[in-house]
Each structure stands twice: as structure tokens, then as C-alpha cells.
C-alpha positions as CSV (number, residue, x, y, z in Angstrom):
1,M,94.3,87.4,242.4
2,K,94.1,90.6,244.7
3,P,96.8,93.0,244.9
4,S,97.7,94.4,248.5
5,G,95.3,97.4,247.3
6,S,91.6,97.7,247.5
7,K,90.7,97.1,243.7
8,A,90.5,94.0,242.2
9,F,93.0,92.8,239.5
10,Y,91.9,90.4,236.7
11,Q,94.2,89.0,233.8
12,G,92.8,87.9,230.7
13,F,93.1,88.3,226.9
14,T,91.9,91.5,225.2
15,L,89.3,91.7,222.6
16,V,91.9,92.3,219.9
17,E,94.2,89.5,221.0
18,S,90.8,87.2,220.9
19,L,89.8,88.5,217.2
20,M,93.4,88.0,216.1
21,V,93.4,84.1,217.2
22,L,89.8,84.0,215.6
23,L,91.2,85.1,212.6
24,V,94.0,82.8,212.2
25,V,91.9,79.8,213.0
26,S,89.3,81.0,210.5
27,L,92.1,81.4,207.7
28,F,93.3,77.7,208.6
29,F,90.0,76.3,208.2
30,G,88.9,78.4,205.2
31,L,91.8,78.3,202.9
32,P,91.5,74.6,202.5
33,M,87.8,75.1,201.8
34,L,88.4,77.4,198.6
35,Q,90.8,74.6,197.1
36,L,88.2,72.1,198.1
37,N,85.6,73.5,196.0
38,Q,87.9,74.1,193.2
39,W,88.9,70.4,193.2
40,R,85.3,69.4,193.3
41,E,84.4,71.2,190.3
42,R,87.6,69.8,188.2
43,L,86.6,66.2,189.3
44,S,82.9,67.0,188.2
45,Y,84.2,68.2,184.8
46,Q,86.3,64.9,184.5
47,A,83.7,62.6,185.5
48,F,81.6,64.4,182.7
49,I,84.3,63.9,179.9
50,E,84.6,60.2,180.9
51,E,80.7,59.6,180.8
52,F,80.6,61.6,177.5
53,E,83.3,59.3,175.9
54,E,81.8,56.2,177.5
55,R,78.2,56.9,176.2
56,L,79.7,57.7,172.9
57,I,81.3,54.4,172.7
58,Q,78.2,52.6,173.7
59,T,75.9,54.1,171.1
60,Q,78.3,53.4,168.3
61,Q,78.6,49.8,169.4
62,S,75.1,49.5,169.8
63,A,74.8,50.5,166.1
64,I,77.2,47.8,165.2
65,V,75.6,44.9,167.1
66,F,72.1,45.7,166.3
67,R,72.5,46.7,162.9
68,K,70.2,49.7,163.3
69,Q,71.2,53.3,163.1
70,T,71.6,55.3,166.5
71,R,72.4,58.8,167.4
72,V,73.8,61.3,169.5
73,S,72.2,65.0,169.7
74,A,73.1,68.2,171.5
75,E,72.0,71.7,171.0
76,K,74.1,74.7,171.8
77,N,71.5,76.4,173.7
78,G,70.4,73.3,175.8
79,R,72.4,71.9,178.9
80,S,72.3,68.4,177.8
81,I,73.4,65.8,175.4
82,S,70.9,62.9,174.0
83,F,72.1,59.4,173.3
84,A,69.7,57.3,171.5
85,F,70.8,53.4,171.3
86,F,69.8,49.8,171.9
87,Q,70.3,48.1,175.0
88,A,71.3,44.5,175.4
89,D,67.9,43.2,175.6
90,G,67.3,45.2,172.1
91,S,64.9,47.6,173.8
92,F,65.6,51.2,172.3
93,V,66.5,54.0,174.9
94,V,67.0,57.7,174.9
95,E,69.4,58.8,177.8
96,S,70.6,62.4,178.4
97,L,73.8,63.7,179.9
98,K,73.9,67.0,181.6
99,L,76.6,69.4,180.8
100,S,79.0,69.7,183.7
101,K,79.1,73.1,185.7
102,G,80.9,75.5,183.3
103,V,81.2,73.5,180.4
104,S,79.2,74.8,177.4
105,L,79.0,73.3,173.7
106,Q,80.0,75.5,171.1
107,R,77.4,74.2,168.1
108,D,74.3,71.9,167.5
109,V,75.6,68.3,166.9
110,R,73.6,65.5,165.2
111,L,75.6,62.5,164.9
112,N,74.3,59.2,163.4
113,F,75.9,56.1,163.5
114,L,75.0,53.8,160.7
115,G,73.9,50.5,161.2
116,G,76.2,47.4,161.0
117,S,79.5,49.4,160.6
118,G,79.2,52.1,163.3
119,N,80.5,54.9,160.9
120,V,79.2,58.1,160.4
121,E,77.4,59.8,157.8
122,Q,79.5,62.7,157.7
123,A,82.2,64.4,159.8
124,H,81.0,66.1,162.9
125,T,82.8,67.7,165.9
126,F,81.7,68.1,169.4
127,R,83.3,71.4,170.7
128,F,83.0,71.9,174.2
129,Q,84.4,75.2,176.1
130,T,85.9,74.0,179.3
131,P,85.9,75.9,182.7
132,Y,89.6,75.7,183.0
133,H,92.1,77.8,181.1
134,R,89.6,78.9,178.4
135,K,90.3,75.8,176.7
136,Y,88.3,74.1,173.7
137,L,88.0,70.2,174.0
138,E,87.1,68.9,170.4
139,Y,85.7,65.4,169.7
140,V,86.2,65.2,165.8
141,Y,84.5,62.2,164.4
142,Q,86.0,61.1,161.2
143,I,84.3,59.8,157.9
144,G,84.4,56.1,157.2
145,S,86.3,55.2,160.1
146,G,83.9,56.2,162.9
147,R,86.7,57.1,165.1
148,F,86.8,60.1,167.3
149,V,90.1,62.2,167.6
150,I,90.3,64.2,170.6
151,K,91.9,67.7,170.5
152,E,92.5,70.4,173.1
153,I,92.6,73.8,171.3
């Protein structure tokens, strides 16, 4: 659009206005991504806990069914927990479960399930430090019953 004078007149947005729009759009996309990462880490932690519980029960049931001792062992400095049990076909397997990001084991544990009963030889505690709220999650195995109690401290 040219005014009646000899100079050309152009309309448009200034650099500051363009940068402000870019900032607002970036915030609309950036903030949900931060929440998405936290949500993903929390789901990873929950999946780890469920997998840990499932493998504990599987290892204990294997000792009962095959009437042979099975074990779960973990080292405080290690990043995984080992499960030694018998599969349905009778083969002996050792599997490991990696600790989830942000989860740490507070002490070394070696838990033996007695063959036939699934009871434990002595009381043991798996104590995990959770990445949320600086809480501890404990799985306490009781002597004689072979059951575990879950506590949040």
C-alpha cells in the first residue's frame, strides 16, 4: 500500500511482537512436556514395583510347586535384583530385574524360599528409596508364613 507521497509504506509485525508470539506458543507446548516426563517416570516406577511383586510371588510359588529352594538376591550397590526359580517345564532359570530410574536399594538382601512350603529361613526386608517424596517402600518377609507386608515409611 502506497500513500500519496513518494515513500513506500509497509505494514507488518515488529520483531518484539513476533518474539512474544513465539514465546507464548513455546510455553503452550513446553509446559505439558515437563509434566509428561514426570508422568512417564512415575509410570516406570509403578511398573517396576508391580514387576518386582510379581516375580517375588513367582519365585515363592516355584519353591512350593517344585519342592526345591529358590532365591531372590540383591546388592545395595547393584542396579538389579536376581530371581532364581524353576519354570513350568522344570528348568532352573536366573532372571534379573533392573531397578527403575531414581529407585535405590538400601541394603543387601538374600532371600531363600524353602522347597515345599515357600517359607523363608529368616526375616528379610527389601527396602527401596522411592524417587517421590523421599519415602521408603519396604517389603518385609515374615518368618514361618512366607508372606510379605508392604510398608511405606
